[in-house]
N, C-alpha and C positions, 0 to 999 in steps of 0.2 A: 762584348762588353766593354765600356768604355774606362779609362784610367780612375774617374773617381769609382765609378761602381767596384773596379777590384779591390780599391784602397775600403773601401765603406765594406766590403764581404771581410774584408782581414780584420774588420774593428768592430764589427756589430751587426746582427741580425734580431729585428723585432718579433716574438714571439706572437704565433694567431693562436685560434680556438682549436681545439682536440678535434679529431674525427667525430662526427655524429653517427654515432652506428643503428641509434633508432630513430634515426630521420624520416620522415614522410616516403611514400612512394615519388618517382618521378612525375612533376606536375605537367599539366598540358604547356606547350607551347606557349610562350607570352604572347601578346601585341607586339608586333614585327613588322612596322609598316614599309621600311627599310629594303625588305627583301624581294619588293617589287618596283619595276622598272630602273633601277640601277644596274652601271657594268661592272663585269668581274674586274676585279684586280690584276688580273692577267698574271699574277706569279706562276712559278714554279710549281707543281706539285708534289716533286721529287722527295722533298724531306717528308710529306704524308705516304707516299709510293712505297720509300725505304721503309719507314717506320713498321708498316704492314708485312711487307717482306718478312722483317727480322723478328715478326710477331710480338713487336713494340706495341702496349695499348697507347693509343692516341693521346692518352691522358699525361704519359712518359713525354712523347714528343712537344706536346705544349708547355711542359714544367720549363724545358731549355729557352723557351720566347718568354718566361715570364718577365724576366728583366727589361724586356721592350713594353709588354702591356704596362708596366710601372712608370711610365712616362707621362700617364693620364692626369689631369689637371687634379686639385685638390687646393681648399681654399689652406690660406699661409702654408703650403705644401705638407699640411698634415699627414697626408696617405693614409687615410684611414682603413685600408681595403685589407685582407688577406685571403688567400686561398688556402681551401681543404682538399687534396686530392685525394679520390679513389679509382678504383681499375678504370671503369665508365660514366663519371664525371666530376662536374669541380664546384664545388659551392665555394660562393664570393661571401665573407663576411667583413662584419665592420666591428673595429678593435673600440669601446668604450672611451680607453683612455685617451684618444685620439679625436674626441669630440671637442667643439667649442662652446660649451654651454654660455657664453655670457654674448660673445659675437654670433654665435648661430643658434641661440635658443629653440627655435622650431624645425631645426635640422634640416633646414632648407638646402643648405650648401653640403650638409653631410650627402642627402640621398641625389642631387645633383653630380657629385663628384664619383658617387658610387655607377650612378646611369654610364658617364663617362668614362669609366675605367670599363664596365661591362662593352660599351662598344668600343672600345680599344681593343679590348680581348678578342672580340669577333675580328677587328679589322687585321690584328696579327696572324690569327689563325689561317684567314684565307688566304695570305700572301704566303703562309707556307702551306699551302696545298691543305691544309686540316679542315673538315667538313664537322664546323660547330655550330649549333644553334644555341637562343638565351631564352630563359625562362625567367621571367620575375617570380622570387616564391619569396615572400617577405616573412621571417618569423622573429619578432623582438625580442622576445627571450632569450635566442640562442646567438641574436645580433647578425643574424641571415638574410642577407639581400635576394641572391639569384644564385641560380646554377647555370654551368655550362654542358650540353648535352649531345652526344654525336647528333649527327644530323645526314642526311640523305645526300649532299652535294654542299659545297663549299657557301658562305656568307654572299653575298654580291653587295661590293663596295667600288666606288670608282679610288678608294684610297689605298696607301701600301704603309709598308715598315719607314720607308723612307716620310713620309707625313706623319706618322707618329713622332719619328726621331726628331723632326724639325720642328714639332709644333713647339712652341712657348709663349712667353708673356713679355714684354719690353713696357716698364715704366717710366722711360726716361720720354727725349724728345722723340717727336715723328717727324717725319716729312712734312712738311705744311703741304694742307690741302684735303679734302674729303675725297672717302672711297670712290675710285670708278666705278660706272655704272655695270661693268663685268664683274667688277670684284664683289660691287655687293649682290647683285644677282647670281653669283654663285654660291652664297651664303644664302642665299633667300633661296636657291633651288632646293636645295638642301631639304628644307621645310615645305615645299610647295605638297608632297604627296600629305603633308600632315595636319590634318583642319584642326586639332589641337595646339599647334604651337605657330606665332608667326614672329618676327623681327622687326623692329621699328628702326629707321633710322633717324637722328639726331645729330647737330652741330655743337661741337665740344663746348663752345660757349654759351648756348643754350643752359649747359646744365653745372657749369663749372661754378657760380655760384653756391647753388645747391650742395655739389659734392664738397667743396669745402667747408660748409657746414656741418654737415655729416661728419665729417674727419675732426672736426674742431670738438665735438659734442663726444666722437669716437673716443679721442685721446684724452680728452678731461676725464672720464671716467677711471676712477680706481678699477673697478675690478678689470673691465675689457682691456685697459692697460696693461695692467698684470698679466691677462691671458697673452695679450700680443708679444709682451715682453716673455714670455714660455717658449715662444716660438723663433725668437730671434736667434740668428747665429752670427754676430756680429764680425767676429774674427775667424780667422782658421784654427786659430786654438783652442776654438769652441769644440766639446768632446762629438758635437753630431752636426758637425757643421756639414761633412760629406756623406751626414744620409739623410737630414730633413728640413724641413722650416726655412726661413728667408735671412739667407745671406746679405751683406751688404753691396754687394755686387751684386745678387738677383734684385735687390730694392734700387738700384744704380745710384749707390751713397758711396762715398771715397770712404777707407777703413776709419778715419776721423769723425768722419757723419755718422756711421754706423753704432762707432762708439759712442758718440753723444745721445742718439736716439736711446740705445739701449739704457743708459745712465737714466734718462729722464723718465725712463718707464718703471725704475726700481720703486718699491715701496718706502723709503726714506726721502728720495729726493720729489715725488709725483707729487703730494701735496702742495712745497711749498712751489714748484714749476709751475703748479697751475694756477695758483695765485699772482705768476710774474705775467701770466697768459703767453707761456712758450706753445701750450695746446694750439691756439690761436697761427702763431708762428709756422710750426711745422707743418699743419695743415696748410696754409698760404703756400708753403713752400714744395709740400708733396703735390698740390696740386697746379704749379705754376704750369705744366704742360698743356692743359685745357682750356689755358686762355689764346693759344694758337687755335689756326684754324684747321680742323678736323672733324673727326667721325666718331660718334658713340652710338654703338648697338644696345637695344634695349630688348631682351628675350621677354616674352609676354604669351603665358599659358593659359589655356582653360582650367578654371575653377568651377565648374559645374558638372563634367563629369557627362555632359549629353555631345561632345566631339570628340569623345576619346578619354585616354588616361587623365584623371583628374588631377589639376596639380595643388589640390590641398590635400591630399593623401600620399603618404612615403612610397606606395607603387608609381603614381603618377609621376610624382617628380623622378625617378628613375627613368622613366620614360622620358621624361621632359630634357633629362641629362643626356640621354644619349642623340637628342636632338642636339641640343648644346653642342657637343662635341662633334657632331658632323658638320655644324656649321663652322665650327672653327678651323676644323680639318680642309673644308673648303677653303677658307681664307687663307688658311697657310701655303697652299696650292697656289696663290696668287705673292705669297711673300710679305703675306698680312700677320703683321702681330699684333696681340691683344694686352689689353690693362684693364682685368677686373675692377669695376667699382662697388664691392659691395656694401660699403656704407651708407652708400645712399639710398638703398632698399630697406636697410636695417634700424634706421634713425627715426622713430616715430614722427618725427617733423616731416623731415624731407621726402620719407619715401610715400605719403598720402599726396603732397605736394607734387612728385613725379606723375603718381598715377592721375592726378587729375589735369596734369598737363598735358598726358597725353588722351586724357578721355576715357578711362576705363574702369567700367562700375565693376560690381561683385562678382560678374560671372568669369573674370579674368583677373590674374595675379601677373606681377611684373616677379620674374625669378631671376634676372639675372642682366647686370649693366656692366658693359664693358668698351672702354677706347679701344679702337680698331685701325691701323696703318703701318707703315711701313719705320722701322726704327733707323735713324739716323747713324747710330753705331750700332755693330752686332752686341744683344745682349749676354748676359752670363748663363750660362747652363744651368737650370737650378738642379740642388740634390735629388737622389733618389736611394732608397731603402734597396738593398740586393737582393733578389730570391734568396730566401733561406735555404735550407739543407732539406733533404727528404726525409721522412719515415714512413712506416708502414701505418696504413689503415685497414681500412674494410674494404680488401680487394685492390687495394693497391697502393700506393705512394700519397702520403698525405703531407704537405708543409704546414708547421707548426713552430 
């Protein structure tokens, strides 16, 4: 466990939902195209063997790994997931208070992040020698997304715990030049078995103007600005600086720059600063790295349901989130960092313009746009809420 994790554990831990004793029986395994054709992580299974010999349920062994799973990505670093432990299954829920109703109104990023978290759980479990499978099992009323269930064999993945811990965002300058053919192929190879998802490559300069326009309108919107402000952790004095949200270093801002940004987004100042065209200046500064020569990747999903999971549904978005995580982990293996550009999709003007540029019709949907490259300097490791203590649920421990 990292030092920030230890400090955060001493300070706070967010509650999750109570165990669900009346939940439905275990569903059939969800669509899992990654279980064929991938190589094993090669990690030792001594942890699982030791747990079996000691008579410890696999869920307890997994609980010790949860901090690693929580390195999965989420928009604004909201970390919306929570785990409920029982003796022979673990359910993944989301916390409604961690949604982004203004900037993610259709919950696209919520379900993509839950899919990325699900994939990360499988990678971490496999590396520890635990045989676990995933089943997407959506229940909107209970805010349940999926289950982790015992399996006959370990999840087959080329990624390891090191990959999970290394992955991160780099919002500052990248080394000049686009991704190499090897790097781009590594990400695309992860999607090759999946007929429902594909990656499109663009050069940064092709979308720089669109991204700047999208961010300018986002920063000028009063409700969106307030939502972003609520997730900013500009200095170490912020009570949740070591837990979640966007810190100044994570945004690659100086302490002064982070404080100015936070002030600009507050209710009293925002209308005045909007009049002074400050959103235009902030957007231009934020997207200065896009003016350099580099790569932008666009994840395009199937929105018809004919090729596999339907990206127009929460269940389909979870599966696409798993695919996105595999692409990001493949880039991580080559030292590549990513910088998501979600506003570009969300803006009602720039989103359709990007779709038209890519020739995407109604049967396809743009799900994620991100800059990808090699960071000029090591980016700040983003904060994470540590795994909480365990209480007893039906048949075993449950986090809440």
